[in-house]
C-alpha positions as CSV (number, residue, x, y, z in Angstrom):
1,M,-6.7,-25.4,-16.4
2,K,-10.7,-25.7,-15.3
3,R,-12.4,-22.6,-14.9
4,L,-13.4,-21.5,-11.4
5,K,-17.1,-21.3,-11.2
6,F,-19.0,-18.2,-9.6
7,D,-20.7,-20.7,-7.0
8,N,-17.6,-22.4,-6.1
9,Y,-15.7,-19.1,-5.6
10,Q,-18.7,-17.6,-3.5
11,R,-18.5,-20.9,-1.3
12,F,-14.6,-20.4,-0.9
13,F,-14.9,-16.9,-0.1
14,T,-17.6,-17.8,2.9
15,I,-15.5,-20.4,4.3
16,Y,-12.7,-18.2,4.1
17,L,-14.4,-15.6,5.7
18,I,-15.8,-17.6,8.7
19,L,-12.1,-19.4,9.1
20,T,-10.3,-16.1,9.3
21,S,-13.1,-14.2,11.7
22,C,-12.1,-17.1,14.2
23,L,-9.2,-15.2,14.7
24,W,-10.9,-12.3,16.5
25,T,-7.8,-10.3,16.6
26,S,-6.6,-6.4,16.9
27,S,-4.7,-3.7,17.8
28,R,-3.9,-1.6,20.7
29,L,-3.9,1.2,18.2
30,L,-7.3,1.7,17.4
31,A,-6.5,5.3,15.6
32,A,-9.3,5.7,13.1
33,P,-7.9,5.6,9.9
34,C,-7.0,8.7,8.0
35,C,-9.6,9.2,5.2
36,G,-9.4,7.6,1.9
37,G,-10.0,4.5,0.4
38,N,-8.1,3.3,-1.9
39,G,-5.9,0.8,0.2
40,S,-3.6,3.4,0.6
41,S,-4.7,5.1,3.4
42,I,-2.5,5.6,6.8
43,S,-3.8,5.4,10.7
44,L,-2.7,8.5,12.6
45,I,-1.0,8.1,16.7
46,T,-4.2,9.4,18.5
47,G,-2.9,7.8,21.9
48,D,0.4,7.8,24.0
49,E,2.5,5.6,21.8
50,K,5.8,6.9,20.7
51,S,6.0,4.7,17.5
52,V,3.9,2.0,15.7
53,F,4.4,-0.6,13.5
54,R,1.7,-2.4,11.6
55,F,1.4,-5.5,8.9
56,H,-2.2,-5.8,7.2
57,F,-3.2,-8.6,4.9
58,S,-6.5,-8.3,3.2
59,H,-8.5,-10.6,0.6
60,S,-10.6,-8.4,-2.0
61,A,-13.0,-9.6,-4.6
62,V,-14.9,-7.4,-7.0
63,V,-18.8,-8.6,-6.5
64,M,-20.7,-6.3,-8.8
65,D,-20.5,-2.7,-11.0
66,A,-22.1,0.1,-10.4
67,S,-23.1,2.3,-13.6
68,P,-23.0,5.9,-13.6
69,D,-26.4,6.3,-13.3
70,G,-26.4,4.4,-10.1
71,R,-27.8,0.9,-11.4
72,Y,-25.9,-2.1,-10.0
73,Y,-24.9,-5.5,-12.1
74,P,-23.4,-8.3,-10.3
75,R,-20.5,-10.1,-11.8
76,Y,-21.2,-13.2,-14.1
77,S,-19.3,-16.6,-12.9
78,D,-16.7,-16.1,-15.6
79,D,-15.7,-12.6,-14.7
80,I,-13.4,-12.7,-11.6
81,D,-11.4,-9.9,-10.2
82,L,-9.6,-11.1,-7.0
83,R,-6.4,-8.9,-5.2
84,N,-4.6,-10.0,-1.9
85,T,-2.6,-7.2,-0.6
86,S,-0.1,-7.0,2.0
87,V,0.5,-3.6,3.7
88,I,3.7,-2.5,6.0
89,E,3.0,0.6,7.7
90,G,4.8,2.8,10.2
91,G,4.7,5.8,12.5
92,R,6.7,7.7,14.9
93,I,6.2,10.9,17.1
94,V,9.1,13.2,16.2
95,H,8.5,16.3,18.3
96,D,5.8,16.8,21.0
97,R,2.6,16.7,18.9
98,W,4.1,15.8,14.9
99,Q,4.4,12.7,13.6
100,V,5.2,10.8,10.4
101,R,4.2,7.4,9.0
102,F,4.8,5.8,5.6
103,L,2.8,2.8,4.0
104,L,3.9,0.4,1.2
105,P,1.8,-2.2,-0.3
106,L,2.3,-5.6,-1.9
107,I,-0.3,-6.9,-4.2
108,Y,-1.2,-10.2,-5.8
109,Q,-3.7,-9.8,-8.7
110,Y,-5.8,-12.2,-10.1
111,R,-8.1,-11.6,-13.2
112,Q,-10.1,-14.2,-15.1
113,V,-12.8,-13.5,-17.9
114,I,-14.2,-16.3,-19.6
115,G,-11.2,-18.4,-21.2
116,S,-8.7,-15.8,-20.2
117,K,-6.6,-15.6,-17.0
118,E,-3.9,-13.2,-15.7
119,I,-1.9,-13.5,-12.4
120,E,0.5,-10.2,-11.4
121,F,2.8,-9.5,-8.5
122,G,4.2,-6.4,-7.6
123,L,4.0,-3.3,-5.5
124,G,1.6,-0.8,-5.1
125,D,1.8,2.9,-4.0
126,L,4.1,4.3,-1.6
127,V,2.1,6.7,0.8
128,L,4.5,9.1,3.0
129,G,2.8,11.5,5.6
130,G,3.0,13.7,8.8
131,G,0.5,14.9,10.9
132,W,0.2,17.8,13.7
133,E,-2.0,17.1,17.0
134,F,-3.5,20.7,16.8
135,M,-5.9,20.2,19.9
136,P,-4.2,18.2,22.7
137,L,-5.3,17.3,25.8
138,Y,-3.7,18.3,28.7
139,R,-6.4,17.4,31.2
140,Y,-9.6,15.1,31.3
141,S,-12.7,16.5,29.2
142,K,-15.7,14.4,29.3
143,W,-16.5,16.0,25.8
144,K,-13.5,17.8,24.1
145,P,-11.9,15.7,21.6
146,K,-8.3,15.5,20.1
147,G,-7.7,17.2,17.0
148,F,-5.4,16.4,14.1
149,V,-4.2,17.9,10.8
150,F,-2.5,15.7,8.4
151,A,-0.5,15.4,4.9
152,N,0.2,12.6,2.4
153,L,2.1,12.2,-0.3
154,T,1.2,9.1,-2.5
155,V,3.9,8.0,-4.9
156,P,3.3,5.6,-7.9
157,L,5.5,2.9,-8.3
158,G,3.7,0.3,-10.5
159,K,1.6,0.5,-14.0
160,S,-2.0,1.6,-13.9
161,V,-4.8,1.0,-16.2
162,Y,-3.6,4.0,-18.7
163,D,0.0,2.0,-19.1
164,S,-1.0,-1.8,-18.5
165,N,0.4,-4.1,-21.1
166,N,-2.0,-6.6,-20.4
167,A,-5.6,-7.1,-21.7
168,L,-7.5,-7.5,-18.6
169,F,-5.2,-4.9,-16.8
170,S,-4.0,-7.0,-14.2
171,D,-0.7,-5.4,-13.9
172,A,-2.4,-2.1,-13.2
173,L,-1.3,-2.1,-9.3
174,S,-1.0,1.5,-8.9
175,Q,-3.2,4.5,-9.1
176,G,-0.5,5.9,-11.9
177,F,-0.5,9.3,-10.2
178,Y,1.3,11.6,-7.7
179,R,-1.3,12.4,-5.3
180,L,-1.2,15.2,-2.8
181,S,-3.9,15.2,0.4
182,T,-4.6,16.8,3.7
183,G,-7.5,16.4,6.4
184,F,-8.5,16.2,9.6
185,L,-9.5,14.0,12.3
186,F,-10.9,14.6,15.7
187,A,-11.0,11.5,18.2
188,K,-12.5,10.7,21.5
189,S,-12.5,7.9,23.7
190,W,-14.2,7.2,27.1
191,S,-14.3,4.5,29.5
192,F,-16.0,1.7,27.2
193,F,-16.7,4.0,23.9
194,D,-14.9,5.8,21.4
195,A,-15.7,7.8,18.4
196,S,-13.9,9.4,15.6
197,L,-14.5,12.0,12.7
198,G,-12.3,13.0,9.9
199,S,-12.4,14.3,6.4
200,E,-9.8,14.3,3.5
201,L,-9.3,16.1,0.0
202,H,-7.0,15.0,-2.4
203,Y,-5.9,16.0,-5.9
204,S,-3.7,13.7,-8.3
205,L,-1.3,15.5,-10.7
206,A,-2.0,15.3,-14.3
207,R,0.4,13.1,-16.3
208,R,1.2,11.5,-19.9
209,F,1.1,7.8,-20.6
210,K,2.5,6.3,-23.2
211,S,1.5,2.5,-24.0
212,G,2.6,1.0,-27.3
213,E,0.8,3.5,-29.9
214,Q,-1.4,5.0,-27.0
215,N,-0.3,8.9,-25.9
216,E,-3.0,9.8,-23.3
217,F,-2.6,13.1,-21.3
218,V,-4.5,12.2,-18.2
219,N,-6.0,14.6,-15.7
220,P,-7.7,13.1,-12.6
221,G,-8.2,16.1,-10.8
222,F,-9.7,15.7,-7.0
223,G,-11.6,13.6,-4.8
224,F,-12.7,13.6,-0.9
225,S,-13.8,11.5,1.4
226,S,-15.1,11.4,5.0
227,N,-14.7,9.0,7.9
228,M,-17.2,8.4,10.7
229,G,-16.5,5.7,13.1
230,G,-17.0,4.5,16.8
231,G,-16.8,1.5,18.8
232,A,-17.4,-0.1,22.2
233,K,-15.0,-2.3,24.4
234,L,-16.4,-5.8,25.5
235,W,-16.8,-5.6,29.1
236,D,-12.9,-6.6,30.4
237,S,-12.1,-9.0,27.9
238,G,-9.3,-6.9,26.1
239,M,-11.6,-7.0,22.6
240,R,-13.3,-3.8,21.2
241,L,-16.2,-3.8,18.7
242,G,-16.0,-1.0,15.8
243,V,-18.1,0.1,13.0
244,E,-16.8,2.7,10.5
245,L,-18.6,4.3,7.3
246,T,-16.7,6.1,4.8
247,P,-17.8,7.9,1.7
248,I,-15.5,8.4,-1.3
249,Y,-16.2,11.2,-4.0
250,E,-13.9,10.9,-6.9
251,S,-14.5,13.7,-10.0
252,G,-14.4,13.0,-13.6
253,V,-11.0,12.3,-15.2
254,Q,-10.1,13.9,-18.3
255,I,-8.2,11.8,-21.1
256,N,-7.3,13.8,-23.9
257,G,-9.9,16.5,-23.3
258,T,-12.5,14.4,-22.4
259,T,-14.1,13.9,-18.9
260,T,-15.5,10.5,-17.5
261,E,-18.4,10.3,-15.1
262,H,-17.5,10.8,-11.4
263,Q,-17.1,7.9,-8.7
264,L,-18.9,7.5,-5.5
265,V,-18.6,4.3,-3.1
266,W,-19.4,3.6,0.5
267,N,-17.1,1.8,2.4
268,T,-18.9,0.3,5.5
269,S,-16.5,-1.4,7.7
270,L,-16.7,-3.8,10.8
271,S,-14.1,-4.7,12.9
272,L,-13.1,-6.8,16.1
273,Q,-9.9,-6.1,17.8
274,Y,-7.8,-8.0,20.6
275,L,-5.2,-6.6,22.8
276,L,-2.6,-9.7,23.1
277,S,-0.3,-7.5,25.6
278,N,0.7,-4.0,26.2
279,D,2.1,-3.6,23.3
280,W,1.0,-6.1,20.5
281,G,-2.6,-6.5,19.1
282,V,-4.2,-8.2,16.2
283,S,-7.5,-7.1,14.4
284,I,-9.8,-8.4,12.0
285,V,-11.9,-6.0,9.6
286,Y,-14.9,-6.5,7.1
287,T,-15.6,-3.8,4.4
288,D,-18.2,-4.1,2.1
289,Q,-19.2,-1.6,-0.6
290,T,-22.3,-2.7,-1.7
291,L,-24.2,-2.1,1.7
292,M,-24.9,1.7,1.5
293,G,-25.1,3.6,-1.5
294,P,-25.9,5.4,-4.2
295,A,-22.5,4.0,-6.0
296,R,-21.5,5.3,-9.4
297,N,-19.3,4.6,-11.8
298,R,-17.2,2.1,-9.9
299,A,-16.4,-1.6,-9.3
300,L,-17.7,-2.4,-5.7
301,T,-15.7,-5.0,-3.8
302,R,-16.0,-6.9,-0.4
303,L,-12.9,-7.4,1.8
304,L,-11.7,-9.7,4.5
305,G,-8.3,-8.0,6.3
306,V,-6.1,-9.2,9.4
307,T,-3.8,-6.6,10.9
308,L,-0.7,-7.4,13.6
309,S,0.3,-4.2,15.5
310,K,3.3,-3.5,17.7
311,T,3.5,-0.3,19.9
312,W,6.0,1.6,21.7
313,D,5.4,3.9,24.2
314,R,6.5,7.6,24.9
């Protein structure tokens, strides 16, 4: 099979971005995502909806690597790392200000280095969560936001880099750990503008991995992220333009007593949403990990995603 050249791939990704951008779509839910940035974050219900259901599809590509000392190294033409992710996500208000939600991804992974190529397809990590609106708005306030606290449990369903059977780790579709996370979110909307601010702290439970002759005890420790976002309605067109910045920190991982360097990455996202009807919406989002920094000890990606949303009112 003829190897895919980087310039050809770059041209394909540019065309893909332009064509998909023509969809210009999105949801009525526009709730700021709960913090976290591993493709497993869940959105809180911050509006007047009773239930929500979303289907996400995204295409991402690793474009460079950040070293532990903060230097950036672009990927060579013979080093290709692509991922297509389909996600179903749902949430429901169960009692007054309490809500529950879930997220389940299905991942297609393509990995190619020099003459080697690997393709894998399977489930990612299941995320189960709950939230509570501790600061409701019973009367209009020009400045007071809504306030939420939430907790999530991430359940690994696939292989990770620690028990992968493939040379290029293409079957590592999971982080590999049970993860507990908690955080808060403040959200405020005005006639034509909205803003959100949130933060999240998570801790992954240590476990032992066995793969062939490898026997490793891995303790990933803790991490945290923050989320700052805002948006504006585009006149009365039913469209909204949003921007979001999410720094993510992961502590060093202990492997058989040896600790690796910590990780740091910044997600910069631009989204465009369109309200199709009172209960249907679509959105497109572009996320780039190379625009803001510094980044450390991390593969950096660019992602393009589309979301279809359905809501049911209270």
